[in-house]
N, CA and C of each residue as an Amber inpcrd file, in Angstrom:
protein
   264
   1.0810000  -1.0910000  -0.0740000   0.0700000  -0.3330000   0.1910000
   0.8710000   1.1990000   0.0370000   1.8860000   1.1930000   0.8130000
   2.5100000   2.4110000   0.8980000   3.3440000   2.7760000  -0.5700000
   3.8530000   1.5530000  -1.5570000   4.6120000   1.6000000  -2.6180000
   3.6900000   2.6670000  -3.6270000   1.9300000   2.2580000  -3.5810000
   1.4870000   3.1610000  -4.5520000   0.7680000   4.3060000  -3.9580000
   1.1430000   4.5670000  -2.6090000   0.8480000   6.1500000  -2.4870000
   2.4290000   6.8560000  -2.3900000   3.6550000   6.0770000  -2.4580000
   4.9140000   7.0530000  -2.5710000   4.7970000   7.0690000  -4.2430000
   4.3110000   6.1550000  -4.9650000   4.3580000   6.3850000  -6.8180000
   3.1940000   7.7210000  -6.8510000   2.0490000   7.4460000  -6.0970000
   1.2260000   8.4270000  -6.3630000   1.9630000   9.9520000  -5.9780000
   2.6810000   9.7590000  -4.8850000   3.4260000  11.1310000  -4.6960000
   4.0300000  11.7570000  -5.5660000   4.9480000  10.5140000  -6.0950000
   6.1330000  10.9130000  -7.0520000   5.3910000  11.4010000  -8.4290000
   4.6190000  10.8540000  -8.8230000   3.6460000  11.2040000  -9.7330000
   3.1640000  12.5610000  -9.4590000   2.4840000  12.9920000  -8.2690000
   2.1160000  14.7520000  -8.5390000   3.4110000  15.3940000  -8.4750000
   4.7440000  15.1520000  -7.7650000   5.4160000  15.8980000  -7.2910000
   6.1990000  16.4900000  -8.9830000   6.1270000  15.4670000  -9.7220000
   6.4540000  15.3830000 -11.3200000   5.0550000  16.1630000 -12.0910000
   4.1140000  15.9210000 -11.7670000   3.2420000  16.6530000 -12.3900000
   2.9730000  18.1730000 -12.2530000   3.5400000  18.8050000 -11.3530000
   3.6470000  20.0090000 -10.5890000   4.6600000  20.6210000 -11.5830000
   5.6710000  20.2460000 -10.8690000   7.0310000  20.7690000 -11.7730000
   6.7240000  20.9590000 -13.8420000   6.2550000  19.5500000 -14.1900000
   5.7610000  20.0280000 -15.9210000   4.8600000  21.0130000 -15.9510000
   3.9810000  21.2810000 -14.9410000   2.7880000  22.3440000 -15.2860000
   3.4240000  23.3700000 -14.8520000   4.0270000  23.6640000 -14.2050000
   4.9680000  25.2670000 -13.5620000   5.8290000  25.4650000 -15.1290000
   6.1140000  24.4200000 -15.4900000   7.2760000  24.8290000 -17.0530000
   6.2040000  24.9760000 -18.0180000   5.3620000  24.2720000 -18.2880000
   4.2660000  24.5860000 -19.2840000   3.8880000  25.7290000 -19.2050000
   3.5140000  26.1220000 -18.1950000   3.0590000  27.2320000 -17.6410000
   3.5360000  28.3710000 -18.5130000   4.8320000  28.2210000 -18.6770000
   5.7180000  29.1460000 -18.9850000   5.5630000  29.3160000 -20.9040000
   5.5000000  28.0910000 -20.9880000   5.8430000  27.6780000 -22.3890000
   4.4970000  28.1210000 -23.3600000   3.3990000  28.0900000 -22.5490000
   2.3670000  28.6430000 -23.0790000   1.8030000  29.7850000 -22.9910000
   2.3350000  30.7710000 -21.7790000   2.3330000  32.0500000 -21.8220000
   3.0970000  32.8690000 -22.7860000   4.4280000  32.2470000 -22.8050000
   5.2470000  32.9730000 -23.8830000   5.5550000  32.5050000 -24.9970000
   4.6610000  31.3200000 -25.1170000   4.8730000  30.8500000 -26.6390000
   3.8110000  31.0550000 -27.5760000   2.5830000  31.5610000 -27.0480000
   1.5610000  32.1780000 -27.7890000   1.1060000  30.5560000 -28.7170000
   1.0390000  29.5770000 -27.8950000   0.4850000  28.4230000 -28.6090000
  -0.9280000  28.5200000 -29.0300000  -1.5890000  27.6950000 -30.0280000
  -2.9190000  27.9270000 -30.4010000  -3.3140000  26.7170000 -29.3330000
  -4.5820000  26.4780000 -29.5300000  -5.4500000  25.5220000 -28.3710000
  -5.3070000  24.3670000 -28.7230000  -5.2530000  24.1440000 -29.8630000
  -5.2050000  22.4140000 -30.5350000  -3.4020000  21.8580000 -30.3170000
  -2.7000000  22.7790000 -30.2780000  -1.0570000  22.4470000 -29.7660000
  -1.1680000  21.3820000 -29.0260000  -0.4850000  20.0930000 -29.3610000
  -0.3700000  19.0330000 -28.2500000   0.3830000  19.8310000 -26.9750000
   0.9670000  20.6790000 -26.9630000   1.4470000  21.0220000 -25.4110000
   0.4370000  21.5950000 -25.1540000  -0.4170000  22.6940000 -25.4940000
  -1.3270000  23.1180000 -24.8770000  -2.3780000  22.3470000 -24.1260000
  -2.4890000  21.0520000 -25.1990000  -3.7110000  20.1850000 -24.5420000
  -3.0620000  19.4150000 -23.2180000  -1.8470000  19.2860000 -23.1890000
  -1.1710000  18.5730000 -22.1800000  -0.8640000  19.6300000 -20.8060000
  -0.6140000  20.9420000 -21.3390000  -0.8830000  21.7330000 -20.1290000
  -2.6640000  22.3050000 -19.4640000  -3.2680000  22.0660000 -20.3890000
  -4.7940000  21.9720000 -20.3470000  -5.0890000  20.6490000 -19.1600000
  -4.8290000  19.5370000 -19.4730000  -5.0530000  18.8880000 -18.4810000
  -4.6830000  18.9250000 -17.3000000  -3.1810000  18.8810000 -17.5160000
  -2.5120000  19.2950000 -16.3620000  -3.1200000  20.4540000 -15.4010000
  -3.7250000  21.4990000 -15.9620000  -4.3480000  22.5310000 -15.2540000
  -5.7260000  22.0260000 -14.2490000  -5.9880000  21.0550000 -14.7510000
  -6.9210000  20.5190000 -14.4330000  -7.2230000  20.0300000 -13.3160000
  -5.6930000  19.1200000 -13.1900000  -5.7080000  18.0690000 -11.9000000
  -5.2200000  19.4730000 -10.9090000  -4.1640000  20.3640000 -11.3700000
  -3.4910000  20.8850000 -10.4180000  -4.4550000  22.0940000  -9.5520000
  -5.4720000  22.4920000 -10.0530000  -6.2340000  23.8560000  -9.8960000
  -6.9460000  23.0770000  -8.4200000  -7.2240000  22.4360000  -8.7190000
  -8.0870000  21.5770000  -7.4650000  -6.9280000  21.6120000  -6.1220000
  -5.8410000  21.4880000  -5.9590000  -4.6320000  20.9760000  -5.0990000
  -4.5260000  22.5200000  -4.6740000  -4.0640000  23.4890000  -5.6290000
  -3.3240000  24.7980000  -5.5800000  -4.3680000  25.7720000  -4.7590000
  -5.6580000  25.3410000  -4.9450000  -6.7800000  26.4650000  -4.6650000
  -6.9760000  26.8700000  -3.6420000  -6.8720000  25.7510000  -2.3070000
  -6.7650000  25.7120000  -0.7570000  -5.6020000  26.5420000  -0.4630000
  -4.0740000  26.2060000  -1.2500000  -2.9030000  27.0590000  -0.6110000
  -3.2920000  28.3090000  -0.8420000  -3.7650000  28.8300000  -2.1480000
  -4.0020000  30.1490000  -2.7840000  -4.8490000  31.1560000  -1.7850000
  -5.6260000  30.3450000  -1.3980000  -7.0590000  30.8600000  -0.2350000
  -6.2400000  31.6340000   0.8660000  -4.9730000  30.8440000   1.4600000
  -4.3930000  30.6550000   2.4810000  -3.0750000  31.8280000   2.2820000
  -2.5190000  31.6310000   1.2650000  -1.3710000  32.2700000   1.0800000
  -1.3400000  33.0420000  -0.5490000  -1.4040000  34.5130000   0.0220000
  -1.8410000  35.2190000  -1.8350000  -0.4950000  35.2000000  -2.2810000
  -0.2050000  36.1830000  -3.4190000   0.9270000  35.9450000  -4.2060000
   1.8140000  37.0980000  -4.0650000   2.8140000  36.9460000  -4.0120000
   3.8280000  37.8600000  -3.7520000   3.5430000  38.9730000  -4.6310000
   3.6830000  40.1530000  -4.2820000   3.6840000  41.4100000  -5.2730000
   5.3940000  42.1100000  -5.7030000   5.6190000  41.8550000  -6.5210000
   7.3340000  41.9010000  -6.6260000   6.9790000  43.4590000  -8.3000000
   6.8860000  44.4060000  -7.4190000   6.0950000  45.3030000  -8.8700000
   5.4460000  45.4890000  -9.5340000   5.4360000  45.1980000 -10.9860000
   4.4130000  45.0090000 -11.5600000   3.4710000  42.9420000 -11.5260000
   4.7940000  42.4660000 -10.9380000   4.4430000  41.2420000 -11.2880000
   4.1900000  40.3120000 -10.1520000   3.3300000  39.6680000 -10.3620000
   3.2340000  38.7860000  -8.5870000   3.4140000  37.4640000  -8.8310000
   4.3740000  37.0100000  -7.6950000   4.7530000  35.4060000  -7.8400000
   3.9700000  34.4660000  -7.3010000   3.6150000  33.5250000  -7.5410000
   2.4470000  32.5240000  -6.9760000   3.5940000  31.8730000  -6.5650000
   3.1390000  31.8130000  -4.8830000   3.8350000  30.4660000  -4.0540000
   3.5570000  29.3270000  -3.6810000   2.1670000  29.2330000  -3.9820000
   1.4810000  27.7290000  -4.1720000   1.7710000  26.8490000  -4.7570000
   2.4360000  26.7060000  -5.6640000   2.9660000  25.2280000  -6.4150000
   4.4050000  25.1050000  -5.5000000   4.9450000  25.7030000  -5.1220000
   6.5900000  25.5990000  -4.3050000   5.9260000  25.1650000  -3.0440000
   5.2070000  25.4730000  -2.3620000   4.5250000  25.0750000  -0.9150000
   3.5540000  23.6220000  -0.7880000   3.0790000  23.3280000  -2.2910000
   2.8230000  22.0690000  -2.4390000   3.8170000  21.1110000  -2.6440000
   4.9130000  21.4230000  -3.4810000   6.0460000  20.8950000  -3.6840000
   6.8690000  20.4360000  -2.2500000   6.6150000  21.3130000  -1.5090000
   7.6150000  21.3760000  -0.0410000   6.3200000  19.7830000   0.6980000
   5.1250000  20.3710000   0.6270000   4.3660000  19.2540000   1.0900000
   4.2460000  17.7900000   1.0570000   4.2860000  17.7880000  -0.6020000
   4.3190000  16.5410000  -1.0020000   5.7930000  15.8890000  -0.4520000
   7.0080000  16.5230000  -0.5770000   8.3240000  16.3430000  -0.3840000
   8.4120000  15.8650000   1.3220000   7.8360000  16.5870000   2.1060000
   7.6330000  16.3380000   3.8350000   7.0770000  15.0840000   3.9520000
   5.4730000  14.9460000   2.9010000   4.6930000  13.4180000   2.8470000
   5.5490000  12.4290000   2.2680000   6.1940000  12.5720000   1.4000000
   7.0130000  11.0340000   1.2310000   8.0740000  10.9980000   2.0290000
   8.5770000  11.9690000   2.5610000   9.4300000  11.5440000   3.4970000
   9.0410000  10.5420000   4.6970000   7.9520000  11.1430000   4.9140000
   7.1460000  10.4800000   6.3680000   6.6760000   8.7270000   5.7710000
   6.0950000   8.9470000   4.7350000   5.5870000   7.5520000   4.4590000
   6.2900000   6.6560000   3.6690000   7.1950000   7.3750000   2.9130000
   8.0370000   6.3790000   2.0160000   9.6310000   6.1090000   2.5480000
């Protein structure tokens, strides 16, 4: 049972990393909606938003001039890493 949980936590960890990287590619690459990279990003977005929404409600984005830095993916990665350390 713990190997299944560890595998799911590992998939979630790498899914967040992929989502963050693809968010930059989509934002600055101006990809059309039918592009395969955009479809992967949209699928990851649907999975990540329910996980990130409660964290965003507690911790707002950090304003740095005209740019806002969203810390919720970093906090989620940290939480997953701590949970993996305990469970795995």
